[in-house]
N, C-alpha and C positions, 0 to 999 in steps of 0.2 A: 318750819314754822314754830318750833319750840324755842324757849329762851336759851341763850348760849351756855347758861350754867348747868341746865339739865338735858341738853340736846342728845348726848350719847346714851345716857340712861333711858330717856324717853323714847328714842328711836329703837332701842333694844326692846322695851316693854310693848311699843306698838307693833313691832315685827312679830312678838309672840302672840299677841292678840289677834293680829291678822291670820297667823298660822292656825291658831285655835279655831277661829271662825270659819276658815276655809275647811278644816277638818269636820266641823259640825255640820255645815252645809253639805258637803259632799257625802256624809253618811245619811243625811235625812232626805236627800233628793228622791231616792227611790220610793220612800214612803209618800212623799209628796205626790209623785206621779201616780201611785195607786190610788190615793185619796182624791186628788183634784184633777187629774188628767193632764194632757198637754195643754189644753186651752186654759185650764185653770191656772196652771204654772205661769203661763204667758201673762194672763191677766194680773196675777199677783205680783209679778215682776214689773209690769207697767204701772200698777198703782204706787209700789214703792218708789219707782223712778219719778213719777210725777209729784209724789209727796216730797222727796228730796230736792226736786227742782224748785218747788215753792218754797221749801225752808230756805234754800240757798239764796233765793232771789230776795227774800225779805230780811234775813239774818246775817248774811256774809257781807262784810266790808268791801268796798271796791280798792284793790291794790294796785291797779295799773300804773306804773311808773314810779313806785315807791321802792326804796331799797329794803334790805332784810332788817336793818336797824330801825327804819321808820315803822315798818310794820309790827316789830317787837315793842316799839314805844306804844303803839296803839293799844296793845293788850296789857301794858303794865298797869297795875292799880294806881290811882290817882296819888296816893301818899308818898309813893316812891318816885314820882317824877321830879 
């Protein structure tokens, strides 16, 4: 979903951020289990999932049937169109 000009650099940065996030979460899960317990971890995960579902429903545009170029055009600033 990144613009064509920065797609390769952006995908590399996003991959790095994903790996960093996975590392932090993996290292912190034992602490969360000690602090919150299994039920607390499940509840926290459910709350994050519900929050992201609500955010996605209200703020993510519908892209069914659109080409990648049309989606990119939606995100381009008005002055560049």
